[in-house]
Each structure stands twice: as C-alpha cells, then as structure tokens.
Phi, psi and omega in degrees: 000129181251133175248151179257112192255132174279310182188175172213158182235129188279328186230060178286143181231003183238005183242059182115178185287146174068197177273131188226146168275117184252121181253121180258116180267156183273144174106135176201133178275348180272157174228063182300132182297334182262006184305133179255006177230059180297343178287354177264355187297309188278182177282178181114221184080173180267135182278130175226147170278161177300322179296320180296319178291319180302319178300318179296316181298315185294341175297335186252009187299331180292341180270347186288329183065209183279337188252335187285181180165217180245140170238128175257123184232202182197213013045197174246105188297332185279002163295337179242049187299324180295320178294315180299317180297317179295317179299314181294326177299317178296313186285325177298324178295340178262005177081021181269133176290132186242141184214140175243132174257109189221159172267350183071009187293335183272355182291136178227101188293341181255012181252107183303322180294315178296319180296321178297319178296320180290326176300317179294321178295314182301327183295338183238015181243126182275327187211142174243130169262112186249121181271114173268108186290311176199138182286335178271125187297316181294320177294324179296320178297319179291325184280325188238345185090357182224159175290160176267004186304311182293323179298311182292325177295323179293321177299316179295321179298313178298320179298314180297327182274357178074027181272148178281139178214150168249128178262141184233139177229118174282127182265106182247118179308133178071000179242308186235011190251010179287148180300322182296314181288324177296318180291323176297322177295317178298319179299321177294316179303323181295344178273354186257153169248160178088000180280109181272334187201147173238124183248136172256120182253106182297134175304140176221170185246024184294340182269359185303319182298329179294321178299316180297317180295331180269359181073028182254148175281133180281121189293332185249037178305127178093347178282125182270160177293148183292147177289154182305322181297322181290323177296316179298320178299313180296319180298320181298319181287310187290330178270352180075015183258062181284000000 
C-alpha cells in the first residue's frame, strides 16, 4: 500500500498525548477559510509504502515513552484510509500508540463499503482527534465549503463504538466564537461518550505566506487572532468548566 505524504514531524507535542511522530498526508476536500496548510489540498506528495513509514516511526520509539506514538494528519488523512489502516496495523503489532487527526468529512454512515473500511481502521486506532469546524450546518458550509453532516455522524459513530476522542474547535473571531454556537457545540458534546478532552485552538495567521506563495487570495484577510479573554471564555463553555 502506497500513501501520498506531504511531510512529517519527528517530535510533535500538540497532536495527541506525549511525544509523537506526526505524518501529514496529501489531499483534502475541505477549503477551510482559516486553513494554514493550503499546500496539502491537492493531489501529489511523495509516495511511501506503509512499511517505509513504519521504519521511520520505529526509529523514534524510545522517545515516545508511555504516552507518545504516531499521529496521522493532513490534509484529510482518511482520504487515504486504506493506507492509514495498513500503517497502523503494522505499528500496533509493535506496541505503538496510534492516533488520527481528522475532520470526519469522508465518513458515510449509509455506505456499507465505507463502514467496513472504518471498522478496520477503528480496530487499530487508539485515539481520534476530531475537528468540529462549526456546529451550524450553513455556517460550516460557508466556512469550509462542506456540510458538517459527516463530521457529526462520525462523532456519533465513534461514541457508539466506544472509541476515545479529543474534540477540537478552531476559534475564529466572528465565525466560530459566538456564545450561542459554542453552547450548541457543548450540548452536542454532552450527547457523546468517549470524549477525553476538548481543545480550543486559537485562530492564527501563520499560513498566510503559503497562500501568497501559491498565488492564492487569503480568505480571512484582516481577521485578527482572538484575544486571550475570548479564548478563555470559549474554553469555559466547551469544556463545561464554568
């Protein structure tokens, strides 16, 4: 099985527990206005077999400790679900903790073939980092170009299957930071089991230079990063720690 890889990071510390080998796969169907990796959208990337990536990961296993492992991100990694499943199958056999960072956008609850592929993935995945782009479907379409239907369905699916997940919300001023939408997101989280953590990721502009290099117009020109007080406010609501 060959995967198309954008890049990887050997000592990641923000994409799951502990020290992690983070693999960024190429390709994404979303066009999030705040995306800081527009260079992962299209096809391409460097081709690696699952065995080749596993060899790279295992070089760092002594640094993982009890909590670390591998996180596969993107782009949207589950566009290449068969590759991720094969890679995780190899690494789980070696005792490596496995994690997927996904939007859940590729999930299709009424597609038997897709469900079978996800069943196989779940069997070798320890943790899911699930990005909830926006709880309101129309706002999600405006923000990402796609409905949130598959994302929310995937969250429910993981909950039903008893899988561990961390939910993530990017806090974008005037887009995702209203009290009403934050509370609706919290209400949705309360319907789920298996949620170990809720993370608020403040919007940043570190990817602006990539848009310029690619000749693309930056969609959120002029939008500033959220103030600390607003981030704290969002965290209180989304974590339920008022």
